[in-house]
Legacy VTK file of the C-alpha trace (Angstrom):
# vtk DataFile Version 3.0
C-alpha trace
ASCII
DATASET POLYDATA
POINTS 125 float
3.484 8.021 44.654
1.165 5.252 44.493
3.047 2.063 45.261
2.839 -0.705 42.113
1.984 -3.235 44.540
-1.149 -1.284 45.579
-2.500 -0.993 41.444
-2.071 -4.875 40.966
-3.973 -5.294 44.189
-6.650 -2.525 42.780
-6.845 -4.195 39.152
-7.476 -7.620 40.866
-10.432 -6.207 43.106
-12.075 -4.258 40.673
-10.764 -5.692 37.288
-9.413 -2.814 35.688
-6.548 -4.379 33.606
-8.313 -3.509 30.690
-9.004 0.008 31.531
-5.175 0.712 33.046
-4.241 -1.075 29.668
-6.104 1.245 27.246
-5.102 4.418 29.650
-0.963 3.688 29.130
-1.787 3.428 25.550
-3.385 7.079 25.398
0.112 8.415 26.205
0.805 10.301 22.963
4.689 10.550 23.872
4.598 6.652 23.411
4.216 7.564 19.953
7.443 5.399 17.366
8.568 7.515 14.342
8.444 6.107 10.256
10.967 7.011 8.007
8.819 7.748 5.056
10.405 5.456 2.765
9.196 2.818 5.234
5.750 3.030 4.767
3.609 1.203 2.155
4.155 2.499 -1.518
0.418 3.656 -1.165
1.108 5.865 1.723
3.768 7.890 -0.852
0.688 7.986 -3.436
-1.790 9.497 -0.461
1.052 11.843 0.759
1.963 12.989 -2.405
-2.121 13.704 -3.072
-1.853 15.468 0.255
0.629 17.817 -0.723
-1.045 18.501 -4.270
-4.381 19.334 -2.420
-6.298 16.407 -4.265
-8.030 15.099 -5.781
-8.931 12.357 -3.249
-10.113 8.923 -4.129
-12.626 8.434 -1.354
-15.334 10.856 -0.004
-13.856 10.918 3.648
-10.608 12.157 2.667
-9.413 15.507 4.190
-12.404 15.243 6.975
-11.937 16.186 9.842
-10.214 13.437 12.632
-11.652 13.736 15.592
-9.065 11.934 17.950
-11.355 10.280 19.700
-9.162 7.463 20.806
-6.693 10.178 22.336
-3.803 8.962 20.832
-2.683 11.626 19.237
-1.590 15.343 21.512
-4.704 17.360 21.898
-5.498 20.073 19.631
-8.583 21.817 19.038
-11.148 20.237 16.779
-10.676 20.585 13.054
-6.952 20.280 13.433
-6.473 16.856 12.429
-7.713 15.837 9.200
-7.471 12.216 8.032
-6.695 10.779 4.446
-6.980 6.920 3.285
-3.756 4.513 2.634
-5.800 1.830 0.348
-5.275 -1.776 1.473
-4.565 -3.733 -1.650
-7.325 -6.593 -1.442
-9.896 -5.220 0.684
-12.987 -4.652 -0.396
-13.653 -0.859 1.336
-11.038 1.846 2.717
-8.992 -0.785 4.852
-7.356 0.002 8.326
-4.787 2.569 6.844
-4.615 6.029 7.142
-2.773 9.368 7.274
-3.533 11.955 9.248
-2.267 15.321 9.242
-2.682 18.215 11.722
-1.959 21.684 10.967
-3.299 23.675 7.787
-0.972 23.939 5.777
-0.020 20.248 7.106
3.035 20.780 9.552
2.892 17.204 11.077
2.014 13.478 9.813
0.714 10.262 11.315
0.336 7.077 9.915
-1.675 4.306 11.175
-1.802 0.833 10.017
-4.133 -0.420 12.249
-7.099 1.922 12.148
-6.472 4.392 14.843
-4.640 1.624 17.598
-1.507 3.201 16.954
0.117 5.776 15.357
3.865 6.721 14.160
4.797 10.223 13.152
6.054 10.376 9.708
9.677 11.608 9.685
11.162 13.694 7.999
8.374 15.436 7.436
6.968 14.564 3.521
LINES 1 126
125 0 1 2 3 4 5 6 7 8 9 10 11 12 13 14 15 16 17 18 19 20 21 22 23 24 25 26 27 28 29 30 31 32 33 34 35 36 37 38 39 40 41 42 43 44 45 46 47 48 49 50 51 52 53 54 55 56 57 58 59 60 61 62 63 64 65 66 67 68 69 70 71 72 73 74 75 76 77 78 79 80 81 82 83 84 85 86 87 88 89 90 91 92 93 94 95 96 97 98 99 100 101 102 103 104 105 106 107 108 109 110 111 112 113 114 115 116 117 118 119 120 121 122 123 124
């Protein structure tokens, strides 16, 4: 086991603090949960569109989410799909998304900060 004292010295010597923070953030078990009722009202609309199969207001809705940030559990390419949650006042799609997993969706995640963090939507919508 590596001691925290050793890691601190290594970080200081190599300037690895940002990398270690990023690696810690990649732990999928660190995800919180969000009750569907506590999400922004626009998310409720997006969830209803997902359940209905569309039509979706944004061209990229339903596209494959590649999980490049590795914030969600590792799954085969194509497992995750992303959908826009409109942000009032934003001139573009904004930062809010719902990411689903499976076909039909068996798991739902919400991000309000463009993939920097995710919360599993519970109970399943």
